[in-house]
N, C-alpha and C positions, 0 to 999 in steps of 0.2 A: 819854405823859404827861410833862410836863417835871418833873424832880425839884425838890423844894422848895429845895435849895441853889442851883440854877441860877436859879430864880425870884427868890430873894433877891439874887443877884448882878446879875441884870438890873434890879432895882429901883434898884440903885446906879450901874450903868454904862450902862444903856440898851440898846436893841436893836441899835444900829449898831456897838457895840464888838465886835470879833471875840473870841469866847471859844475857847480851846484846851481841849478836853475829852477825857477818856479814855472810850473806848467799847468794847463787846464785840459781836461778831458770831458767830452760831451757824450752822454748816453742819451741819444735822441730817440724817443719812442712815439710812433704815430698812433692814430686812433684805432688801428687794427692790431696794435701791440708789437709791431715790427720795430727793429732797431736799425738805425742808419749807420752804415760803415763805409769806409773808402779803402781802396787798394792804393797803397803809397807808391809814389813814383820812385823813391830812393831805394826801397827794399822789395817792392812788389808784394808786400804782405798786406792782408786785410787788417784793418785796425779801427779804433775809435777816432773820431775827429778830435784833434788836439793841437796844442801849440804853446809857445812860450809867451808869458806875459811881457808886455813892454814896460819899461820903467814907469812906475806910478799908475799903471793901468789897474782898474778894479777887476778882480777875477771873473765876475759874472759878465762884465762887458767884454772881456777877452774871449770867453767861451762863445758868446753870441757872434763876435767878429770872426772867430776861427771857423765856426760852422758855416757862416755865410760865404766866407772867402773860399772854402774848399768845396762847397756843394750848391751854393745859391739858395739854400733854405734858411729862412728867418725863423729863429726859435725864441721861445719863452723859457727862461730858467725857472724850474720849479723848486729845486732845493739842492743844497750841497749834500751829496750822498756819501762821500768818503774822502779821506786824506790818506794818500799812500806815498811810498818812496819807491822809485824805480830801482832796478839793479843798475850798476854802472854799465854804460853802453859805449861802444866805439861806433860812431856813425860811418857810413860809407866814404865820407870825405876825410876820415881819420880823426875827427874831433872826438874827444872823450867827454862824457857828461853823465850826470845823475840828476834826476828830477824829483822835486816835491810836486806830487800830482794832486790837484784838486779835481775831484770827480763830481760832475754836475748832472743831475737828472733834468732833462729838457723835453719839450714837446714842440712840434711845429707851430708857428704863430699863424693859425688859420688853415683852411683846407685848400687843396688844389695846388700846393707847391710841388713842383717836380724837382727832384734831386738830380743834379748834373755835375759833371766834372767842371769846376769853375776856376781852377788855377792849375799851375804846373806841379802842385804837390800830390795830385791824385791822377791815377790813370783810369779809375773806374769807381763808381759809387753805387750803392744799392741798399734797399730795405730788406731785412732778413728777420724771419721768425726766430725768437731766442733759442728755440729747440732745433733750428736748422741753419746755424751759422756756418759760413765758409770756414776753412782752416784759419784759426787765429791763435795767437799765443795764449797760454794759460792766464797770464796777467790781464789780458783783454777780457776773457770770460769772467774773471774775478771782479773786474770793475763794472762790467755789465750787471752781474749778480748784485753788487752793492746798490746800483741805481734802481734795479727792479725789485729789491727786497721790500719796499714799502716802509722801511724804517723812517721814523720822524727825525731822528738825529743822525748826524754824519758818523760813519764808522771811522775808527782810527786804531792803530796798534796801541794797546795799553802800555803805560810806562813800564820799562824794564823788560817787556816781552821780546823786543828785537835783540837786546843784548843776550837774553837767555837762549835765543835761537842761533846765536853766533852772528847776528846782523848788527847794523848800526853802530 
């Protein structure tokens, strides 16, 4: 669901204007080592649980909110695993955006929580072994790897590396 503040921005700038938006991604890993994914209703692709921060919202609060909204699973945020920048995207509704992605490693808050489709953003949810993921974009695999790496510090692109690669 598109946040109200983005809808209001779009009314003023239109769909073709590229919006730079802060987003959160959750890599939720259960006690068996499986990762929670959802199949998006807008693209039918399997992906991480994610969303746009509301104005003034703390990123860790946003990731907890997004996971619950989309799957009904309550999570504990363990650490910030990485900071990435998405490629520019054109959403199915025509909106252009690019995201600053804060990737969080999370775990379910307690045992026995069943993941379910909990809103209209998902058509399916499921737990997957990291070596047996459904078809996902390479960027999803990369964010999962960041969270499962065990690094103590968040990963980010070193200064100047994106420009050297022709990015940013």
